[in-house]
Structures are given as C-alpha cells and as structure tokens.
TORFITI-890684 format. One record per atom (N, C-alpha, C): x, y, z. Coordinates in steps of 0.05 Angstrom, whole numbers, plus 5000, padded with zeros to 4 digits. Layout:
N
XYZ...
This chain:
220
124945481311123845731322124445741352125445961362126145991390123646041407123045861425120545891441121145991469123646061475124346151502123046431507122046471531120946731538122946951535122147201528123947421525125547471550128047551547129647631570131347401581130847151571132546931580134946911563137346881574139846861558139646631539141246651517141146451496141946181508143946181526144845941538143545911566141745731569140345691594141545461609141845481635143045261650141645001645143044771648141844511644139644471665137644321656135344271674136244141700135344251722136144141748134643891754136143681762134943421767134643371797136643451812136643381841134543551855132543421868130443561881131443771902133643701916134543891937135844141925136444131899137744361886135644541873133144451871131044611857130744891870130444901896129945151909132145361905134645261909136945451906137245541877136745361858136845441829134745651823132345621834130245811829130946081841132046081866132746331879134946471864136946321855139146441839138146561814136346421800135146531775133446781781131946771803130246991810131947241816134147211831135847441837136847571811137647411792138647521767136447651751134047531750131847651735130847911747130547911774129648161787131748381784134248311785136348521783136448631755136048461734136248561707133648691697131348591705128848681693127048821712127648821738125948951757123648761766122348841788120248661798117948641779116948861768114448851752114848701727117248721714117548591688118548311689119848231710120747951712118247771716118247541703116047351704116847081716114946941726115446671737116346491714115246521690116046351668118946401661119746651660122546711654124446601676123746631701125346531723125546221722123346091716123345801713125245711691125145861668126945791646129845821653130546041667133246081676134245861694132445771712133145561732133045281721131945241697131744981685129544811699127444941708125244791721122644881708120444761716117844841705116545071720114745211707113245421720111745311745110645071742109144951765110844901788113444821783115244761806115845011821116245231807116745491820114445561839112045521828109645591844109345401868110045151865109844961887111745041909114145141902116145211922115445471936114345671921114145941932111246051932109445941916106646011917105946261901107646451899107046701884109646851877109447031858111747191851112547371875110647471890111347631913113047481933112147231940113647071959116346991949116546941923119146881911121047121913120047361908121647601910122747631938120947611958121747651985123747441995123647201983125546991991128247031977128147151953130547171936132347411942131147641948132647881950133247951979135248121983135748212011133348362022132948352048130648492059130348412088128048492100127548452128126848162136128447972125127847692131128847612158130447792171131647722196129947812220127447902214125748002236125347792258124847542252124447342274126847322292129347372282131647372299132247642312131347852298131948132307130148222330127548142329125648252348125848152376126247892381126447792408128747922423128347982448130448112464129148312483130748472496129748672515127848862501125348902510123449072496124449362495125949452515126749732515128749792493130149592483132149642462131049572434128549472432127549392407127449622386126549862393126550072373129350122362131350122378134050162368134949932350134249692357135049462341133749472313131149542313129749562287130949792270131250032283132250262268135050212257136850092273139550052265139749842243138249622245138249422224137149532198135049692200133849812176135749992162137050182177138850372164141350222152142450032167144749892157144049742131141649612131140849472107140449652083139149882087138550062065141050202055142950262073145350392065147050222046146649952048148149772032146449622011143949712008142149581989143149621961142749421944143649431916141449501897139149601907136949671890134749461889135149231902133149021901131748981928132049161946130649141972127649141967126148981982123248971978121849241980122749411999121549672002121949841977124449831966125049991942123349881919123149621916121449511895118549581898117649601923114849671928114349961918116050141925115650421917115850451887117850321874118050341845115750211830114749991841112549851828110050021830109650171852107250331856106950531834109150631822109050831802108250721775108650461770108150351744106150121744105849991766104049751767102749731794100449851797099149861823098449581834097649401816096949131824099348991835101649011821104048881831104948991858104749261861105449391886103649291909101149271903099249181924099848891933100348721913101048441920103548421936105548581928108148571942107748671971106248891974105949002000104448812019102448672008100948482024102648252033104448162015106247942023108248042044109248282041111048402062109648442088107148532087105548572111105148312126104448102112103947842125106447742139108747762125111247672137111947832162111648092160112348272183110348222206107848212200105848172222106347922238107047702224107547452238109847482257111947622249114247662267113647842290112248062284111648262305109648152326107747992317105747892335106947712357109347612352110647442372111747602395112147872390113348032411111648272420109548332405107848552412105148452421103948602440101248532450099548772449096948722454095048952454093248942430090849052433088949042411089749212387091649392391092449572369095149492357096049242362098649162353098949182322096949092308097049102279097149382269095749562282095749852274098549962278099849892300102549992305104549892285104349632278106149522258105749662231103249712223102749842198103850132198103550272220104550542222107650532221108850332234111750312233112650272204111350102189112050062161111750312145109650462150109150712135111450912141112350922166114551102173117051022157117650762156120050682142119850722112117550682101117150732072117551032066116651202084117151492079120051562079121551442098124451492099125851392073124951152064126151042040125651232016123251332014122551501992124251751992124551872015126052122017129152082013130151872026133051842027134151672005132651461996133851271978132551281950130351421947129051441920129451731910128451931924128852211916131652301921132952211943135752271949136252571952134352711963134753001967133353091993134353312005133153412029134653332054133853432077135253382103135353082110133152932105133252652112135252502095135552572070137452442053140352512060140752752071143452852076144552792103142852722122143852682149145552422151147552422169149152182172147451942182148251702175146751462183146251442213148151512230147751492259145651682269145551922256143452112264140752012256140551882232138051772224137151542243139051382251138351172270137251292296138451512305137451632330134651742327134051872305131351972301129351742298130051542283128251322279127751172305129751142321129451002347127351152364127551412365125651572380122851542369122551552343119951532330118751252334120351042330119350772333118650702361120050822380119350772408116450862414115651082403112951182406110951002392111650912368109750742352109450462364111450362377111350092388109950072414109450302427108050302453105050312447103450142460100550152456099450412467097250502454095950742463094450692490094550892507092850882530089950922521088050752531085250792523084251072525085251222545084351492549085151672526087351602512088251762490086451742465084851532464083151502441080251592446079751672471077051762477076652052467074352102456073752372447071252472461071352722468069052842482066852892462064452842471062152902454061353192457061453332435060853612435058053662423056353792438053653842428053854042405052453982383052454162360051154432368052154652356050954912362048054922354046555062370043655082364043255242338041455142322040855282297039055522302039655742288037955972291035755982271035655762255033555742234030755732247029055892239026255882248025856042274027856162284027556322309027056612301025456742317024857022311026657202327027457422317029157612331027757712356029357752377028157852402027558142400
C-alpha cells in the first residue's frame, strides 16, 4: 500500500544524509511544491517527503510553513541590503526593486501568494502576512525612526499590495497598463510621503463643542 502523501511524485529523491544538505534539499522541494500546488495546498509533510527528510526536521529548520515559503520563493528578502543608504533615495530604491521583482515574478512571489490565499484560506493568508510583516519590520526598524515607524511600514505594505492586486492579479486599468518606469515614478512619490514621520501638529484635532440641543426649550 502506498503511504506517500498525495501530490508527491512516484519517484522520491533518496533520503538526504549530509546535515549540510538538508536545508537546500528542503528549499528545493518547497519551491517545487509551492509552484505545483500553490501555497494553501502544499503541506509540510509533502515537502518533507520530496526532500527525503522528516516533517520534524523541516520544522526545526524553518519553524513554520510561512517561514519556509518566504525562504524558498523569490521575494523581498533583499530588504536588509536594499534599505541602508542615503535616506533621500530610499523611496526610489524600494519602488524600483519592487517593480523589477514583480515584473519578473513567476507567480510565487509572497505578495501574490498572500492575495490568492486570502480568497480561499483566510487563516493561511493571515499567517503568511504576519510572517512577511515580521521580516519587513525588522529590516525597516534598522533605518526608520519615530514613534509611528511601524504604522508607516504597514501603510507602505498596503500600498504595494494594492498595486499588486491591480497590476498583477486583475491585470486591468491604468495601473496595469502604465510602463514600469512610470509606475516606479508614481510609487517613489507615494513612498516618500509614507516614509516621512508625521509632524505632531498634523495629528492634532480641534475639539468642537457639540451643538446645543433644542430639546426642552420653549419657543421665544
């Protein structure tokens, strides 16, 4: 009786013995599984079977399916190298790297997986987003300051997710049709605003006295 999990090829690679090869074998198997079955349907057990390792070993190396996905597929893993540099050019660096990556994405980019998972598996999408947020926050905190830094990073991610949905998922409308360089220019302008901390005066609201109620008053 065949006890292999569904989706694993009939011929599975020989069990990996060399400890230094475990991680690369898992990543290679994960790339294949995510490409063939998508994020939501691929399982840790299936990936372990493809790699010739145990389920527990995959978890020891990566901790969760979300972290394994982020390590295996193309994505914003270059943030720690991308962000340091002149602050004035940071918005352009982020916008340009994002557009170049998405223009050449093969369908397995973390942002694309997040959007597609949200339509079919809210729990998987939430877990993936939290893993992406933790990775991004760690990189941005090294270069951003201010009490609202986390808010600005979250708003930046929301902006990029919106562009991905319009341009790379729906693939229709002005955002989808504009040339990449024009998109970079618009994103650079938007990200420059998001990356600047708010002036405290911008968040202050005037207290407006509520209008007096006419209830119980007699006409003059």
